[in-house]
Each structure stands twice: as C-alpha cells, then as structure tokens.
C-alpha positions, 0 to 999 in steps of 0.5 A: 501462516503455517505451511500445514494450514495452507491449501494447495491453491493458496500456496500456489497463489503465494508462490506466484506472488513471491516469484513476482516479488510482491511485498509481504503486505501485498501478499497478505492483502491479496490472500485476504481479498480472495478469502472474502471472495470465497466467503461471498461465493460459499465455495472454493474461488477456483470454481467461480465464473465470470458472472460470480465475479461480476456479482461480487463487484456489484455486491462491493459497489452497493455495500458502501465499500470504498473505491480503493478496496474495490480496486484492490479486489479487482486487481487481486481477482485479476491476478488470481484468475490470470496468473494462478489459475490461468483463466483469463476469460473470467476477469477479461472484462473487469474494470477498476473504478476511477476515482478523481485525484484529490489535492492533499490538505495543506496545513497553515504555518500556524497549524504546522507550528501547533503540530510540532509544538505538541510533539512530546520530545525532540525525537518526535518533533524531528520525525514529524518535521522530516515527514511533513517537510520532506514529504515522507511516509511514516515507514520511510521516516522510521527507516531513515539512517543518519547516513541517508542525510546528505548535508552537502547536497541538501538531500535525504536519500529514501531507500526502498520507499513505496513500491520498493523504489529509492528516491532523493528528497530535498532537505531544507536548511531549517530541517537540517538545523533541527536534525543536528540538535 
C-alpha cells in the first residue's frame, strides 16, 4: 500500500494496530475485513450503526462463510469500533461463534513413512520430519537455524513462533540423526 492511496481512516487504523504491535499479516487481514464490511454497507464503515454490524454478521453466517472468518471479522470490527473510532456501543453485543475444538488427524506409521519417502531430497525429508516430529508450523521450520538445535538437551528452540512467542520443542534421537546427515 502506498501512503497516498490510504484514506485517513485506514491510516489511523493501521497506526492503532502498529502501536499495539500487530503482526503485518494481522494488519493486512484486519484492513481486508473492514474493506469487506464497507463494501457490504455501500458506504464508509465509520457511519455504521449497531444494526449494520448485526446485519453483516447475519449475512456472513447465512452465506456459508466459515467460523474462523466470522470470528476474525468480529474481532476486526471490535478493534475498529472500540480502538480506532472509540465507539464501543456499536460492537458491545457482538459475539464470536464457538466452534468445538477438533482433534488433529494422526497419521499412521506407514503414512508417515510414505510421506517422508515421497520427499524429493534429503533437505525436504528433514524439513517434513522436523515439522511432523516436533510439531512445528511451516513458517517455523523455514525460520530454523542450526544454532536452534540443542543436541545436548535434545530440544529445538523455536523463536518468534505463532503470536511472536518463543518456545522449546523436544528433539527425538532419530530426528537428530537425520538432521546430522
């Protein structure tokens, strides 16, 4: 986004998110959600009423949009109205949609073996092994450095993972062996 193409309202919202150290992806997602809301309204979102927000939530719920998208939109509109516009009353009674947590799909030993065998090279096999064996997200695997592997304590240090948090994950002997090859 270029500075001259940004409206004062959007600039203010971006500044509010920057002050609160929102990740760039979160900022982008929030701006997109407000743009969708404005398109639904057919006018500037700062003129919206509680009833407009309610109608938009109903529109999202009835149009087959997934629960995560609805909840992102609710969080976005809460931020936009409470922080950027200081109009708490507009979103005072908005609620996120509860979605029961689902257990992840656990691959069988044979499925994991087939997945790793399908890797086109040792580098990809190592990346997949780290992701699956240590429970890392793709961006966390890509960000790993050799110095993050502590073979003495058998841990991998994950810096600035989801939410900007650092954490340690277990390192299995077989994974360490693969990483050393």
